[in-house]
SEFIZA-3560 file (N, C-alpha, C; in Angstrom, 3 decimals):
REM SEFIZA-3560
<numar><xx>12.402</xx><yy>29.981</yy><zz>42.478</zz><atom>N</atom></numar>
<numar><xx>12.719</xx><yy>28.808</yy><zz>41.762</zz><atom>CA</atom></numar>
<numar><xx>13.587</xx><yy>28.958</yy><zz>40.557</zz><atom>C</atom></numar>
<numar><xx>14.539</xx><yy>28.321</yy><zz>40.471</zz><atom>N</atom></numar>
<numar><xx>15.707</xx><yy>28.305</yy><zz>39.464</zz><atom>CA</atom></numar>
<numar><xx>14.998</xx><yy>28.010</yy><zz>38.255</zz><atom>C</atom></numar>
<numar><xx>15.377</xx><yy>28.891</yy><zz>37.125</zz><atom>N</atom></numar>
<numar><xx>15.235</xx><yy>28.349</yy><zz>35.588</zz><atom>CA</atom></numar>
<numar><xx>15.878</xx><yy>27.324</yy><zz>35.063</zz><atom>C</atom></numar>
<numar><xx>15.397</xx><yy>26.708</yy><zz>34.106</zz><atom>N</atom></numar>
<numar><xx>16.096</xx><yy>25.665</yy><zz>33.494</zz><atom>CA</atom></numar>
<numar><xx>15.839</xx><yy>25.923</yy><zz>31.963</zz><atom>C</atom></numar>
<numar><xx>16.757</xx><yy>25.245</yy><zz>31.163</zz><atom>N</atom></numar>
<numar><xx>16.537</xx><yy>25.462</yy><zz>29.654</zz><atom>CA</atom></numar>
<numar><xx>16.131</xx><yy>23.862</yy><zz>29.315</zz><atom>C</atom></numar>
<numar><xx>15.292</xx><yy>23.608</yy><zz>28.743</zz><atom>N</atom></numar>
<numar><xx>14.830</xx><yy>22.436</yy><zz>28.187</zz><atom>CA</atom></numar>
<numar><xx>14.727</xx><yy>22.546</yy><zz>26.623</zz><atom>C</atom></numar>
<numar><xx>15.690</xx><yy>21.550</yy><zz>26.174</zz><atom>N</atom></numar>
<numar><xx>15.991</xx><yy>21.426</yy><zz>24.622</zz><atom>CA</atom></numar>
<numar><xx>15.218</xx><yy>20.240</yy><zz>24.098</zz><atom>C</atom></numar>
<numar><xx>13.783</xx><yy>20.476</yy><zz>23.857</zz><atom>N</atom></numar>
<numar><xx>13.146</xx><yy>19.226</yy><zz>23.358</zz><atom>CA</atom></numar>
<numar><xx>13.753</xx><yy>18.608</yy><zz>22.074</zz><atom>C</atom></numar>
<numar><xx>14.407</xx><yy>19.258</yy><zz>21.147</zz><atom>N</atom></numar>
<numar><xx>14.953</xx><yy>18.649</yy><zz>19.981</zz><atom>CA</atom></numar>
<numar><xx>16.013</xx><yy>17.807</yy><zz>20.304</zz><atom>C</atom></numar>
<numar><xx>16.773</xx><yy>18.303</yy><zz>21.342</zz><atom>N</atom></numar>
<numar><xx>17.925</xx><yy>17.350</yy><zz>21.530</zz><atom>CA</atom></numar>
<numar><xx>17.487</xx><yy>16.235</yy><zz>22.421</zz><atom>C</atom></numar>
<numar><xx>16.419</xx><yy>16.192</yy><zz>23.074</zz><atom>N</atom></numar>
<numar><xx>15.896</xx><yy>15.184</yy><zz>23.702</zz><atom>CA</atom></numar>
<numar><xx>15.321</xx><yy>14.107</yy><zz>22.711</zz><atom>C</atom></numar>
<numar><xx>14.443</xx><yy>14.558</yy><zz>21.712</zz><atom>N</atom></numar>
<numar><xx>13.800</xx><yy>13.805</yy><zz>20.636</zz><atom>CA</atom></numar>
<numar><xx>15.068</xx><yy>13.088</yy><zz>19.861</zz><atom>C</atom></numar>
<numar><xx>16.183</xx><yy>13.952</yy><zz>19.587</zz><atom>N</atom></numar>
<numar><xx>17.171</xx><yy>13.204</yy><zz>18.909</zz><atom>CA</atom></numar>
<numar><xx>17.889</xx><yy>12.124</yy><zz>19.551</zz><atom>C</atom></numar>
<numar><xx>17.825</xx><yy>12.356</yy><zz>20.905</zz><atom>N</atom></numar>
<numar><xx>18.572</xx><yy>11.271</yy><zz>21.863</zz><atom>CA</atom></numar>
<numar><xx>17.484</xx><yy>10.171</yy><zz>21.853</zz><atom>C</atom></numar>
<numar><xx>16.265</xx><yy>10.094</yy><zz>21.937</zz><atom>N</atom></numar>
<numar><xx>15.301</xx><yy>9.040</yy><zz>22.069</zz><atom>CA</atom></numar>
<numar><xx>15.400</xx><yy>8.399</yy><zz>20.743</zz><atom>C</atom></numar>
<numar><xx>15.479</xx><yy>8.996</yy><zz>19.560</zz><atom>N</atom></numar>
<numar><xx>15.792</xx><yy>8.241</yy><zz>18.325</zz><atom>CA</atom></numar>
<numar><xx>16.945</xx><yy>7.290</yy><zz>18.275</zz><atom>C</atom></numar>
<numar><xx>18.011</xx><yy>7.933</yy><zz>18.675</zz><atom>N</atom></numar>
<numar><xx>19.313</xx><yy>7.377</yy><zz>18.773</zz><atom>CA</atom></numar>
<numar><xx>19.209</xx><yy>6.186</yy><zz>19.721</zz><atom>C</atom></numar>
<numar><xx>18.429</xx><yy>6.306</yy><zz>20.827</zz><atom>N</atom></numar>
<numar><xx>18.560</xx><yy>5.222</yy><zz>21.757</zz><atom>CA</atom></numar>
<numar><xx>17.655</xx><yy>3.949</yy><zz>21.323</zz><atom>C</atom></numar>
<numar><xx>16.892</xx><yy>4.181</yy><zz>20.440</zz><atom>N</atom></numar>
<numar><xx>15.932</xx><yy>2.971</yy><zz>20.038</zz><atom>CA</atom></numar>
<numar><xx>16.732</xx><yy>1.751</yy><zz>19.924</zz><atom>C</atom></numar>
<numar><xx>16.176</xx><yy>0.768</yy><zz>20.794</zz><atom>N</atom></numar>
<numar><xx>16.940</xx><yy>-0.511</yy><zz>20.960</zz><atom>CA</atom></numar>
<numar><xx>17.085</xx><yy>-1.300</yy><zz>19.529</zz><atom>C</atom></numar>
<numar><xx>18.204</xx><yy>-1.925</yy><zz>19.168</zz><atom>N</atom></numar>
<numar><xx>18.323</xx><yy>-2.720</yy><zz>18.268</zz><atom>CA</atom></numar>
<numar><xx>17.366</xx><yy>-3.951</yy><zz>18.237</zz><atom>C</atom></numar>
<numar><xx>16.640</xx><yy>-4.316</yy><zz>17.214</zz><atom>N</atom></numar>
<numar><xx>15.675</xx><yy>-5.290</yy><zz>17.400</zz><atom>CA</atom></numar>
<numar><xx>14.280</xx><yy>-4.984</yy><zz>17.700</zz><atom>C</atom></numar>
<numar><xx>13.986</xx><yy>-3.773</yy><zz>17.800</zz><atom>N</atom></numar>
<numar><xx>12.848</xx><yy>-3.357</yy><zz>18.246</zz><atom>CA</atom></numar>
<numar><xx>11.847</xx><yy>-3.300</yy><zz>17.065</zz><atom>C</atom></numar>
<numar><xx>10.585</xx><yy>-3.403</yy><zz>17.128</zz><atom>N</atom></numar>
<numar><xx>9.689</xx><yy>-3.682</yy><zz>15.958</zz><atom>CA</atom></numar>
<numar><xx>9.976</xx><yy>-2.358</yy><zz>15.178</zz><atom>C</atom></numar>
<numar><xx>9.807</xx><yy>-1.117</yy><zz>15.660</zz><atom>N</atom></numar>
<numar><xx>10.122</xx><yy>0.075</yy><zz>14.750</zz><atom>CA</atom></numar>
<numar><xx>11.304</xx><yy>-0.050</yy><zz>13.834</zz><atom>C</atom></numar>
<numar><xx>12.321</xx><yy>-0.602</yy><zz>14.450</zz><atom>N</atom></numar>
<numar><xx>13.644</xx><yy>-0.629</yy><zz>13.642</zz><atom>CA</atom></numar>
<numar><xx>13.565</xx><yy>-1.936</yy><zz>12.613</zz><atom>C</atom></numar>
<numar><xx>12.753</xx><yy>-2.868</yy><zz>12.681</zz><atom>N</atom></numar>
<numar><xx>12.713</xx><yy>-3.944</yy><zz>11.942</zz><atom>CA</atom></numar>
<numar><xx>12.039</xx><yy>-3.907</yy><zz>10.884</zz><atom>C</atom></numar>
<numar><xx>10.760</xx><yy>-3.179</yy><zz>10.934</zz><atom>N</atom></numar>
<numar><xx>9.834</xx><yy>-2.967</yy><zz>9.884</zz><atom>CA</atom></numar>
<numar><xx>10.429</xx><yy>-2.057</yy><zz>8.877</zz><atom>C</atom></numar>
<numar><xx>10.320</xx><yy>-2.479</yy><zz>7.547</zz><atom>N</atom></numar>
<numar><xx>10.813</xx><yy>-1.626</yy><zz>6.433</zz><atom>CA</atom></numar>
<numar><xx>9.616</xx><yy>-1.158</yy><zz>5.493</zz><atom>C</atom></numar>
<numar><xx>8.431</xx><yy>-1.299</yy><zz>6.168</zz><atom>N</atom></numar>
<numar><xx>7.216</xx><yy>-0.826</yy><zz>5.297</zz><atom>CA</atom></numar>
<numar><xx>6.340</xx><yy>-2.108</yy><zz>5.126</zz><atom>C</atom></numar>
<numar><xx>5.260</xx><yy>-1.892</yy><zz>4.436</zz><atom>N</atom></numar>
<numar><xx>4.289</xx><yy>-2.709</yy><zz>4.156</zz><atom>CA</atom></numar>
<numar><xx>4.090</xx><yy>-2.941</yy><zz>2.635</zz><atom>C</atom></numar>
<numar><xx>4.036</xx><yy>-4.071</yy><zz>2.175</zz><atom>N</atom></numar>
<numar><xx>3.943</xx><yy>-4.193</yy><zz>0.716</zz><atom>CA</atom></numar>
<numar><xx>2.707</xx><yy>-5.096</yy><zz>0.432</zz><atom>C</atom></numar>
<numar><xx>1.941</xx><yy>-4.483</yy><zz>-0.594</zz><atom>N</atom></numar>
<numar><xx>0.671</xx><yy>-4.922</yy><zz>-0.821</zz><atom>CA</atom></numar>
<numar><xx>0.808</xx><yy>-5.890</yy><zz>-2.382</zz><atom>C</atom></numar>
<numar><xx>-0.012</xx><yy>-7.004</yy><zz>-2.594</zz><atom>N</atom></numar>
<numar><xx>0.197</xx><yy>-7.649</yy><zz>-3.752</zz><atom>CA</atom></numar>
<numar><xx>-0.895</xx><yy>-8.714</yy><zz>-3.725</zz><atom>C</atom></numar>
<numar><xx>-0.816</xx><yy>-9.430</yy><zz>-4.930</zz><atom>N</atom></numar>
<numar><xx>-1.842</xx><yy>-10.373</yy><zz>-5.139</zz><atom>CA</atom></numar>
<numar><xx>-1.127</xx><yy>-11.765</yy><zz>-5.039</zz><atom>C</atom></numar>
<numar><xx>-1.665</xx><yy>-12.754</yy><zz>-4.399</zz><atom>N</atom></numar>
<numar><xx>-1.157</xx><yy>-14.060</yy><zz>-4.475</zz><atom>CA</atom></numar>
<numar><xx>-1.931</xx><yy>-14.848</yy><zz>-5.480</zz><atom>C</atom></numar>
<numar><xx>-1.469</xx><yy>-14.820</yy><zz>-6.617</zz><atom>N</atom></numar>
<numar><xx>-2.318</xx><yy>-15.630</yy><zz>-7.761</zz><atom>CA</atom></numar>
<numar><xx>-1.255</xx><yy>-16.778</yy><zz>-8.478</zz><atom>C</atom></numar>
<numar><xx>-0.093</xx><yy>-16.835</yy><zz>-8.135</zz><atom>N</atom></numar>
<numar><xx>0.799</xx><yy>-17.834</yy><zz>-8.758</zz><atom>CA</atom></numar>
<numar><xx>1.575</xx><yy>-17.112</yy><zz>-9.571</zz><atom>C</atom></numar>
<numar><xx>1.505</xx><yy>-16.030</yy><zz>-10.081</zz><atom>N</atom></numar>
<numar><xx>2.444</xx><yy>-15.360</yy><zz>-11.107</zz><atom>CA</atom></numar>
<numar><xx>3.672</xx><yy>-14.757</yy><zz>-10.580</zz><atom>C</atom></numar>
<numar><xx>3.735</xx><yy>-14.713</yy><zz>-9.218</zz><atom>N</atom></numar>
<numar><xx>5.062</xx><yy>-14.106</yy><zz>-8.613</zz><atom>CA</atom></numar>
<numar><xx>5.887</xx><yy>-15.301</yy><zz>-8.056</zz><atom>C</atom></numar>
<numar><xx>7.037</xx><yy>-15.277</yy><zz>-8.260</zz><atom>N</atom></numar>
<numar><xx>7.938</xx><yy>-16.398</yy><zz>-7.947</zz><atom>CA</atom></numar>
<numar><xx>8.061</xx><yy>-16.503</yy><zz>-6.397</zz><atom>C</atom></numar>
<numar><xx>7.946</xx><yy>-17.408</yy><zz>-5.587</zz><atom>N</atom></numar>
<numar><xx>8.250</xx><yy>-17.762</yy><zz>-4.292</zz><atom>CA</atom></numar>
<numar><xx>9.330</xx><yy>-16.844</yy><zz>-3.892</zz><atom>C</atom></numar>
<numar><xx>10.545</xx><yy>-16.744</yy><zz>-4.409</zz><atom>N</atom></numar>
<numar><xx>11.639</xx><yy>-16.357</yy><zz>-4.068</zz><atom>CA</atom></numar>
<numar><xx>11.489</xx><yy>-14.789</yy><zz>-3.897</zz><atom>C</atom></numar>
<numar><xx>10.664</xx><yy>-14.112</yy><zz>-4.580</zz><atom>N</atom></numar>
<numar><xx>10.241</xx><yy>-12.693</yy><zz>-4.372</zz><atom>CA</atom></numar>
<numar><xx>9.551</xx><yy>-12.429</yy><zz>-3.151</zz><atom>C</atom></numar>
<numar><xx>8.620</xx><yy>-13.420</yy><zz>-2.876</zz><atom>N</atom></numar>
<numar><xx>7.794</xx><yy>-13.102</yy><zz>-1.454</zz><atom>CA</atom></numar>
<numar><xx>8.847</xx><yy>-13.338</yy><zz>-0.440</zz><atom>C</atom></numar>
<numar><xx>9.729</xx><yy>-14.383</yy><zz>-0.390</zz><atom>N</atom></numar>
<numar><xx>10.896</xx><yy>-14.481</yy><zz>0.524</zz><atom>CA</atom></numar>
<numar><xx>11.646</xx><yy>-13.270</yy><zz>0.702</zz><atom>C</atom></numar>
<numar><xx>12.193</xx><yy>-12.849</yy><zz>-0.442</zz><atom>N</atom></numar>
<numar><xx>12.961</xx><yy>-11.660</yy><zz>-0.330</zz><atom>CA</atom></numar>
<numar><xx>12.334</xx><yy>-10.414</yy><zz>0.309</zz><atom>C</atom></numar>
<numar><xx>10.931</xx><yy>-10.043</yy><zz>0.022</zz><atom>N</atom></numar>
<numar><xx>10.277</xx><yy>-9.177</yy><zz>0.481</zz><atom>CA</atom></numar>
<numar><xx>10.489</xx><yy>-9.298</yy><zz>2.310</zz><atom>C</atom></numar>
<numar><xx>10.252</xx><yy>-10.380</yy><zz>2.746</zz><atom>N</atom></numar>
<numar><xx>10.239</xx><yy>-10.718</yy><zz>4.139</zz><atom>CA</atom></numar>
<numar><xx>11.652</xx><yy>-10.404</yy><zz>4.671</zz><atom>C</atom></numar>
<numar><xx>12.685</xx><yy>-11.100</yy><zz>4.054</zz><atom>N</atom></numar>
<numar><xx>14.052</xx><yy>-10.783</yy><zz>4.420</zz><atom>CA</atom></numar>
<numar><xx>14.520</xx><yy>-9.439</yy><zz>4.397</zz><atom>C</atom></numar>
<numar><xx>13.871</xx><yy>-8.591</yy><zz>3.701</zz><atom>N</atom></numar>
<numar><xx>14.155</xx><yy>-7.189</yy><zz>3.591</zz><atom>CA</atom></numar>
<numar><xx>13.389</xx><yy>-6.278</yy><zz>4.700</zz><atom>C</atom></numar>
<numar><xx>12.688</xx><yy>-7.020</yy><zz>5.620</zz><atom>N</atom></numar>
<numar><xx>11.921</xx><yy>-6.647</yy><zz>6.642</zz><atom>CA</atom></numar>
<numar><xx>10.540</xx><yy>-5.977</yy><zz>6.403</zz><atom>C</atom></numar>
<numar><xx>10.020</xx><yy>-6.385</yy><zz>5.274</zz><atom>N</atom></numar>
<numar><xx>8.777</xx><yy>-5.542</yy><zz>4.815</zz><atom>CA</atom></numar>
<numar><xx>7.616</xx><yy>-6.611</yy><zz>5.303</zz><atom>C</atom></numar>
<numar><xx>6.477</xx><yy>-6.175</yy><zz>5.516</zz><atom>N</atom></numar>
<numar><xx>5.368</xx><yy>-6.970</yy><zz>5.981</zz><atom>CA</atom></numar>
<numar><xx>4.438</xx><yy>-7.147</yy><zz>4.523</zz><atom>C</atom></numar>
<numar><xx>4.124</xx><yy>-8.228</yy><zz>4.118</zz><atom>N</atom></numar>
<numar><xx>3.190</xx><yy>-8.575</yy><zz>3.039</zz><atom>CA</atom></numar>
<numar><xx>1.748</xx><yy>-8.674</yy><zz>3.269</zz><atom>C</atom></numar>
<numar><xx>1.138</xx><yy>-8.168</yy><zz>2.414</zz><atom>N</atom></numar>
<numar><xx>-0.639</xx><yy>-8.202</yy><zz>2.770</zz><atom>CA</atom></numar>
<numar><xx>-0.933</xx><yy>-8.614</yy><zz>1.290</zz><atom>C</atom></numar>
<numar><xx>-1.263</xx><yy>-9.807</yy><zz>1.022</zz><atom>N</atom></numar>
<numar><xx>-1.553</xx><yy>-10.370</yy><zz>-0.223</zz><atom>CA</atom></numar>
<numar><xx>-3.017</xx><yy>-10.771</yy><zz>-0.276</zz><atom>C</atom></numar>
<numar><xx>-3.758</xx><yy>-10.247</yy><zz>-1.424</zz><atom>N</atom></numar>
<numar><xx>-5.160</xx><yy>-10.699</yy><zz>-1.738</zz><atom>CA</atom></numar>
<numar><xx>-5.014</xx><yy>-12.152</yy><zz>-2.376</zz><atom>C</atom></numar>
<numar><xx>-5.492</xx><yy>-13.037</yy><zz>-1.873</zz><atom>N</atom></numar>
<numar><xx>-5.736</xx><yy>-14.438</yy><zz>-2.283</zz><atom>CA</atom></numar>
<numar><xx>-6.391</xx><yy>-14.624</yy><zz>-3.498</zz><atom>C</atom></numar>
<numar><xx>-5.797</xx><yy>-15.044</yy><zz>-4.682</zz><atom>N</atom></numar>
<numar><xx>-6.799</xx><yy>-15.360</yy><zz>-5.923</zz><atom>CA</atom></numar>
<numar><xx>-6.585</xx><yy>-16.845</yy><zz>-6.213</zz><atom>C</atom></numar>
<numar><xx>-7.103</xx><yy>-17.901</yy><zz>-5.493</zz><atom>N</atom></numar>
<numar><xx>-7.143</xx><yy>-19.092</yy><zz>-5.869</zz><atom>CA</atom></numar>
<numar><xx>-6.921</xx><yy>-19.958</yy><zz>-4.604</zz><atom>C</atom></numar>
<numar><xx>-6.361</xx><yy>-21.194</yy><zz>-4.768</zz><atom>N</atom></numar>
<numar><xx>-6.253</xx><yy>-21.904</yy><zz>-3.670</zz><atom>CA</atom></numar>
<numar><xx>-5.138</xx><yy>-21.550</yy><zz>-2.687</zz><atom>C</atom></numar>
<numar><xx>-5.139</xx><yy>-21.276</yy><zz>-1.482</zz><atom>N</atom></numar>
<numar><xx>-4.114</xx><yy>-20.732</yy><zz>-0.724</zz><atom>CA</atom></numar>
<numar><xx>-3.065</xx><yy>-21.795</yy><zz>-0.443</zz><atom>C</atom></numar>
<numar><xx>-3.416</xx><yy>-22.886</yy><zz>-0.105</zz><atom>N</atom></numar>
<numar><xx>-2.448</xx><yy>-23.913</yy><zz>0.267</zz><atom>CA</atom></numar>
<numar><xx>-1.541</xx><yy>-24.303</yy><zz>-1.107</zz><atom>C</atom></numar>
<numar><xx>-2.179</xx><yy>-24.179</yy><zz>-2.325</zz><atom>N</atom></numar>
<numar><xx>-1.317</xx><yy>-24.266</yy><zz>-3.378</zz><atom>CA</atom></numar>
<numar><xx>-0.468</xx><yy>-23.164</yy><zz>-3.659</zz><atom>C</atom></numar>
<numar><xx>-1.002</xx><yy>-21.941</yy><zz>-3.490</zz><atom>N</atom></numar>
<numar><xx>-0.271</xx><yy>-20.552</yy><zz>-3.863</zz><atom>CA</atom></numar>
<numar><xx>0.718</xx><yy>-20.442</yy><zz>-2.925</zz><atom>C</atom></numar>
<numar><xx>0.637</xx><yy>-20.636</yy><zz>-1.677</zz><atom>N</atom></numar>
<numar><xx>1.673</xx><yy>-20.487</yy><zz>-0.630</zz><atom>CA</atom></numar>
<numar><xx>2.604</xx><yy>-21.573</yy><zz>-0.355</zz><atom>C</atom></numar>
<numar><xx>2.455</xx><yy>-22.690</yy><zz>-0.829</zz><atom>N</atom></numar>
<numar><xx>3.346</xx><yy>-23.900</yy><zz>-0.727</zz><atom>CA</atom></numar>
<numar><xx>4.680</xx><yy>-23.505</yy><zz>-1.097</zz><atom>C</atom></numar>
<numar><xx>5.030</xx><yy>-22.697</yy><zz>-2.120</zz><atom>N</atom></numar>
<numar><xx>6.462</xx><yy>-22.353</yy><zz>-2.491</zz><atom>CA</atom></numar>
<numar><xx>7.293</xx><yy>-21.444</yy><zz>-1.529</zz><atom>C</atom></numar>
<numar><xx>6.553</xx><yy>-21.041</yy><zz>-0.687</zz><atom>N</atom></numar>
<numar><xx>7.373</xx><yy>-19.840</yy><zz>0.244</zz><atom>CA</atom></numar>
<numar><xx>7.035</xx><yy>-20.095</yy><zz>1.726</zz><atom>C</atom></numar>
<numar><xx>5.864</xx><yy>-20.705</yy><zz>2.191</zz><atom>N</atom></numar>
<numar><xx>5.278</xx><yy>-20.721</yy><zz>3.437</zz><atom>CA</atom></numar>
<numar><xx>6.355</xx><yy>-21.480</yy><zz>4.452</zz><atom>C</atom></numar>
<numar><xx>6.960</xx><yy>-22.395</yy><zz>4.131</zz><atom>N</atom></numar>
<numar><xx>7.796</xx><yy>-23.234</yy><zz>4.903</zz><atom>CA</atom></numar>
<numar><xx>9.028</xx><yy>-22.418</yy><zz>5.195</zz><atom>C</atom></numar>
<numar><xx>9.632</xx><yy>-21.630</yy><zz>4.170</zz><atom>N</atom></numar>
<numar><xx>10.905</xx><yy>-20.891</yy><zz>4.188</zz><atom>CA</atom></numar>
<numar><xx>10.515</xx><yy>-19.691</yy><zz>5.159</zz><atom>C</atom></numar>
<numar><xx>9.505</xx><yy>-19.164</yy><zz>5.005</zz><atom>N</atom></numar>
<numar><xx>9.062</xx><yy>-18.008</yy><zz>5.919</zz><atom>CA</atom></numar>
<numar><xx>8.943</xx><yy>-18.466</yy><zz>7.441</zz><atom>C</atom></numar>
<numar><xx>8.371</xx><yy>-19.469</yy><zz>7.563</zz><atom>N</atom></numar>
<numar><xx>8.323</xx><yy>-19.970</yy><zz>9.060</zz><atom>CA</atom></numar>
<numar><xx>9.697</xx><yy>-20.391</yy><zz>9.649</zz><atom>C</atom></numar>
<numar><xx>10.432</xx><yy>-20.841</yy><zz>8.755</zz><atom>N</atom></numar>
<numar><xx>11.985</xx><yy>-21.248</yy><zz>8.943</zz><atom>CA</atom></numar>
<numar><xx>12.627</xx><yy>-19.943</yy><zz>9.340</zz><atom>C</atom></numar>
<numar><xx>12.239</xx><yy>-18.811</yy><zz>8.692</zz><atom>N</atom></numar>
<numar><xx>13.101</xx><yy>-17.565</yy><zz>8.934</zz><atom>CA</atom></numar>
<numar><xx>12.563</xx><yy>-16.839</yy><zz>10.288</zz><atom>C</atom></numar>
<numar><xx>11.540</xx><yy>-17.554</yy><zz>10.768</zz><atom>N</atom></numar>
<numar><xx>10.919</xx><yy>-16.942</yy><zz>11.905</zz><atom>CA</atom></numar>
<numar><xx>9.558</xx><yy>-15.920</yy><zz>11.758</zz><atom>C</atom></numar>
<numar><xx>9.419</xx><yy>-15.850</yy><zz>10.400</zz><atom>N</atom></numar>
<numar><xx>8.141</xx><yy>-15.042</yy><zz>10.304</zz><atom>CA</atom></numar>
<numar><xx>6.866</xx><yy>-15.691</yy><zz>10.345</zz><atom>C</atom></numar>
<numar><xx>5.798</xx><yy>-14.982</yy><zz>10.252</zz><atom>N</atom></numar>
<numar><xx>4.510</xx><yy>-15.655</yy><zz>10.514</zz><atom>CA</atom></numar>
<numar><xx>3.595</xx><yy>-15.272</yy><zz>9.102</zz><atom>C</atom></numar>
<numar><xx>2.675</xx><yy>-16.296</yy><zz>9.154</zz><atom>N</atom></numar>
<numar><xx>1.864</xx><yy>-16.134</yy><zz>7.935</zz><atom>CA</atom></numar>
<numar><xx>0.377</xx><yy>-16.226</yy><zz>8.724</zz><atom>C</atom></numar>
<numar><xx>-0.526</xx><yy>-15.423</yy><zz>8.243</zz><atom>N</atom></numar>
<numar><xx>-1.917</xx><yy>-15.526</yy><zz>8.880</zz><atom>CA</atom></numar>
<numar><xx>-3.004</xx><yy>-15.263</yy><zz>7.728</zz><atom>C</atom></numar>
<numar><xx>-3.951</xx><yy>-16.333</yy><zz>7.684</zz><atom>N</atom></numar>
<numar><xx>-4.984</xx><yy>-16.037</yy><zz>6.656</zz><atom>CA</atom></numar>
<numar><xx>-6.046</xx><yy>-15.206</yy><zz>7.349</zz><atom>C</atom></numar>
<numar><xx>-6.347</xx><yy>-14.195</yy><zz>6.698</zz><atom>N</atom></numar>
<numar><xx>-7.515</xx><yy>-13.256</yy><zz>7.266</zz><atom>CA</atom></numar>
<numar><xx>-8.287</xx><yy>-12.617</yy><zz>6.206</zz><atom>C</atom></numar>
<numar><xx>-9.545</xx><yy>-12.930</yy><zz>6.197</zz><atom>N</atom></numar>
<numar><xx>-10.799</xx><yy>-12.425</yy><zz>5.310</zz><atom>CA</atom></numar>
<numar><xx>-10.084</xx><yy>-12.219</yy><zz>3.742</zz><atom>C</atom></numar>
<numar><xx>-9.715</xx><yy>-13.374</yy><zz>3.350</zz><atom>N</atom></numar>
<numar><xx>-9.376</xx><yy>-13.316</yy><zz>1.899</zz><atom>CA</atom></numar>
<numar><xx>-7.819</xx><yy>-12.718</yy><zz>1.770</zz><atom>C</atom></numar>
<numar><xx>-7.145</xx><yy>-12.439</yy><zz>2.714</zz><atom>N</atom></numar>
<numar><xx>-5.674</xx><yy>-11.903</yy><zz>2.605</zz><atom>CA</atom></numar>
<numar><xx>-4.807</xx><yy>-12.727</yy><zz>3.319</zz><atom>C</atom></numar>
<numar><xx>-3.505</xx><yy>-12.859</yy><zz>2.798</zz><atom>N</atom></numar>
<numar><xx>-2.567</xx><yy>-13.659</yy><zz>3.608</zz><atom>CA</atom></numar>
<numar><xx>-1.529</xx><yy>-12.472</yy><zz>4.068</zz><atom>C</atom></numar>
<numar><xx>-1.448</xx><yy>-12.364</yy><zz>5.520</zz><atom>N</atom></numar>
<numar><xx>-0.452</xx><yy>-11.585</yy><zz>6.092</zz><atom>CA</atom></numar>
<numar><xx>0.803</xx><yy>-12.131</yy><zz>6.257</zz><atom>C</atom></numar>
<numar><xx>1.841</xx><yy>-11.687</yy><zz>5.717</zz><atom>N</atom></numar>
<numar><xx>3.087</xx><yy>-12.346</yy><zz>6.163</zz><atom>CA</atom></numar>
<numar><xx>4.028</xx><yy>-11.346</yy><zz>6.812</zz><atom>C</atom></numar>
<numar><xx>4.524</xx><yy>-11.683</yy><zz>7.894</zz><atom>N</atom></numar>
<numar><xx>5.595</xx><yy>-10.909</yy><zz>8.569</zz><atom>CA</atom></numar>
<numar><xx>7.002</xx><yy>-11.420</yy><zz>8.927</zz><atom>C</atom></numar>
<numar><xx>7.814</xx><yy>-10.339</yy><zz>8.935</zz><atom>N</atom></numar>
<numar><xx>9.208</xx><yy>-10.703</yy><zz>9.112</zz><atom>CA</atom></numar>
<numar><xx>9.326</xx><yy>-11.207</yy><zz>10.601</zz><atom>C</atom></numar>
<numar><xx>10.432</xx><yy>-11.901</yy><zz>10.937</zz><atom>N</atom></numar>
<numar><xx>10.575</xx><yy>-12.573</yy><zz>12.237</zz><atom>CA</atom></numar>
<numar><xx>10.197</xx><yy>-11.695</yy><zz>13.410</zz><atom>C</atom></numar>
<numar><xx>10.642</xx><yy>-10.403</yy><zz>13.575</zz><atom>N</atom></numar>
<numar><xx>10.583</xx><yy>-9.397</yy><zz>14.713</zz><atom>CA</atom></numar>
<numar><xx>9.261</xx><yy>-8.953</yy><zz>14.740</zz><atom>C</atom></numar>
<numar><xx>8.103</xx><yy>-9.241</yy><zz>13.949</zz><atom>N</atom></numar>
<numar><xx>6.929</xx><yy>-8.763</yy><zz>14.013</zz><atom>CA</atom></numar>
<numar><xx>5.824</xx><yy>-9.721</yy><zz>14.158</zz><atom>C</atom></numar>
<numar><xx>5.450</xx><yy>-9.760</yy><zz>15.466</zz><atom>N</atom></numar>
<numar><xx>4.447</xx><yy>-10.785</yy><zz>15.762</zz><atom>CA</atom></numar>
<numar><xx>3.020</xx><yy>-10.358</yy><zz>15.342</zz><atom>C</atom></numar>
<numar><xx>2.104</xx><yy>-11.234</yy><zz>15.171</zz><atom>N</atom></numar>
<numar><xx>0.764</xx><yy>-11.060</yy><zz>14.779</zz><atom>CA</atom></numar>
<numar><xx>-0.130</xx><yy>-11.525</yy><zz>15.920</zz><atom>C</atom></numar>
<numar><xx>-1.081</xx><yy>-10.657</yy><zz>16.412</zz><atom>N</atom></numar>
<numar><xx>-1.811</xx><yy>-10.878</yy><zz>17.492</zz><atom>CA</atom></numar>
<numar><xx>-3.256</xx><yy>-11.083</yy><zz>16.889</zz><atom>C</atom></numar>
<numar><xx>-3.714</xx><yy>-12.328</yy><zz>16.965</zz><atom>N</atom></numar>
<numar><xx>-5.130</xx><yy>-12.565</yy><zz>16.325</zz><atom>CA</atom></numar>
<numar><xx>-6.106</xx><yy>-12.893</yy><zz>17.515</zz><atom>C</atom></numar>
<numar><xx>-5.522</xx><yy>-12.515</yy><zz>18.723</zz><atom>N</atom></numar>
<numar><xx>-6.346</xx><yy>-12.710</yy><zz>19.863</zz><atom>CA</atom></numar>
<numar><xx>-7.979</xx><yy>-12.100</yy><zz>19.787</zz><atom>C</atom></numar>
<numar><xx>-7.993</xx><yy>-10.945</yy><zz>19.102</zz><atom>N</atom></numar>
<numar><xx>-9.495</xx><yy>-10.437</yy><zz>18.991</zz><atom>CA</atom></numar>
<numar><xx>-10.366</xx><yy>-11.012</yy><zz>17.875</zz><atom>C</atom></numar>
<numar><xx>-9.874</xx><yy>-12.063</yy><zz>17.329</zz><atom>N</atom></numar>
<numar><xx>-10.773</xx><yy>-12.676</yy><zz>16.352</zz><atom>CA</atom></numar>
<numar><xx>-11.411</xx><yy>-13.818</yy><zz>16.982</zz><atom>C</atom></numar>
<numar><xx>-11.114</xx><yy>-14.235</yy><zz>18.184</zz><atom>N</atom></numar>
<numar><xx>-11.630</xx><yy>-15.455</yy><zz>18.884</zz><atom>CA</atom></numar>
<numar><xx>-12.987</xx><yy>-15.133</yy><zz>19.575</zz><atom>C</atom></numar>
//
């Protein structure tokens, strides 16, 4: 049997370079934790989503009132908002939220 040279580093670099544009891994720029209590301007939350980060916000107060300033904008950008156990999870457009296990 012939010997062959397998360069795993070169393969790993090629895989990283070949990651398709628009894939979830390339669109997420991290997760930001915060508190939704009305003290942060809605534009800041929108900016976080536009930057590609996921928001996980602890809700302190009435969710409808607190999210009114940015929820529609996030939705129009293609992002998602999900209320889960006292938290509001807000994702950028390319990051879907699967809530099927909650049913």
